[in-house]
N, C-alpha and C positions, 0 to 999 in steps of 0.2 A: 514328501514332491516338496520341489525345489521350480519355483515357475514366476517369469515375466508375463504381469497383464500391460495390453497394451490396445489402446481406444484409439479409431483411426485409422486404422490398421489398415486398411485397403487401397491407399490411396496417400499420393503427396509424400507429407513428413513422417506420415504414421508408418508407411511403408521403408521409408530408410531407417529410422527406427529399427522396425523387425529386425535387418538387413546386420543391423551394428549389434543390437541385441543379441542375435542369432552366431556370430560372428565375434563376438567381445566376452560373453558370459558362458558359463557352463550350465547347463538348465537340464532339466527333465520334460518342459515343456513351457513353451512360452502360450500364451490366453490369446488368439488376437480376436479384434471388438468390433466391428462395422455395421452396418447392411447390408456390403455388399457380399451378400455369400461365394460368387464365382472369384469374385478376386483374390479372396480370404483364404477361397481351394488354392486357390495357381500358387498361391507365399507354398504352400506344403513343398511343389516340386522345387525350391529355393533353396529351403533352408534342411539346416543337420537336425537340427530339435526339432521335435515333433513339434505341434500348433494342437491346440483348442483352437475348431472353429465356434465361435459362436454372434453367430448375424443376427446380432440385437439390430435396432432402430433405436435410442437412450435417448429419443425424446418421450418413449413409451417409458413409465416411471416400472411397472412392472418387470422388465428388466430387474430392476435391483433387486426386485426378491430373487427373481431366479438366481442373480450372483449369490448375493449372500448364501441362497441356499447351496450351491456351489463350493461356496467355499465352506461350507460347515462339515457337507461330504466328505471334504477332502484332504481339510486341512491342511493345507501346505505353505510351505515358507513362501513369505513373495520377497526378495531382495529388488527385482524394482515394478512399479506401477509408472506409467506413463501415460500421461491423461492428452492425448493430439485429438479428440472426436471433437469439431467444432464444424459450425458455419457462419457466414454472413450475410446482406441481402442488400444490397446501392438502392439508391433511392429517396424520394424523397417522404420523409416520417411519414407522416401523414397518407398517403396511397397506398403503405405500406398493409399487406393481408394481414391480420388479428393473429391466425394460425400458426402460418411463418414465421412473423415474429417473436412472438412466442418462444416458437420451437427456436429459436437463437439462443435465449438462454435456459430453454429446455437438456440442452445440446451441451453447450458451451460452460454452463454454471451449475447449473442443479446436478447433472449427469459425475461432474466435474469432482461436485462435493460429494456426490455420495458414493464416488469409488473408491477416493480420497479415505473417508468413515468406515465404511466395509471392508478394507484392504487393511487398515490397521492396525491390529488385533490380529496380524501374520507378519510384522514389520519389527525387527527387533533394529540394534542396536547398528552401524552400517550403512541400513538398507534406506533406499531414495525411492522418491516421489519426483516425478517433472511433469508441469504443468503445463502444456500449451497458454501460452498467452501471445501476444504482437505488441509490433511499435505502437498499434492501437491503444494503446495500454493505458500510455500518461502522458493522453491531452483527450478534449472531446475531436470526435471524431463526423464533421459534416455528413449527414448525407450514406452512413454507417452509422448513425444516431446509437444504436440499439446493440450493435457487434462490438462498436469502441467500447461504449460499458459493459458490457457482458464481461470483456475484456479484461478490464480497470477490477474490476469484482476478482479474478483469477490472478490476480498480482497480488491485489492487496492480500485474498483468502488465500496466496502460497507461502507471503511473507508474516502473516500470523500465523499458520498455523507453523510453518520454517522453524518461528521463533519458540513456542510451543513445544513442537519435538527435538528440542535444541535438549532436553536434558535426559530424554532417551534416547539420541543415537539417528534419530533419522533424518535422515539430510532430506532438506527439500527445495527444490529449484522452481522459477519459472522462467519459461527462456520468450522472448519478444521481438524473435524476429520482423526485418520487415518485410515488402513485394519479397517473392519466393515465386517461381512458374511453377503450379499443379491448380489441381482441380477446383478449388478455393474458389478462384475469378469467375468461371465457368457459371459455375455454384449461383455465385452474386451477381 
């Protein structure tokens, strides 16, 4: 079975990635991951490739084990992993809610790292990982301190594993867009 895995697939860039992958790749399934099950389900009507809907909140580490078990059960080939799930909060760092602030790192960094590590045994030469960074990856960002730092991690991590995986022929790219009109601003 040949699949693509896309986190943050319910809206914004993640949803656009689903459309692009559906159009450009010949796959048995696209595994779409996001906490918004209703939006994920609506994608089924818009794609020719069958979708496996995984309505997971990636701040919950238990879903990493579920993902690992799914991979072990199905033993798919993963030609493409897109880690698009992420969020941030605007405001003074000292006034931020602790759980919400730590959640940024859970989704932007821990989940991305887990999905890379768990997917790699199912990837081969010519396959690719796309990690969503940000224009904020390049410098400190006051009033988005944790978000900017989390995206600096994504950039550094992507560069490092890209170098390591070069010998295997697995490509790694970190996309660092500027402002794009998505649900991100509303949540932040």
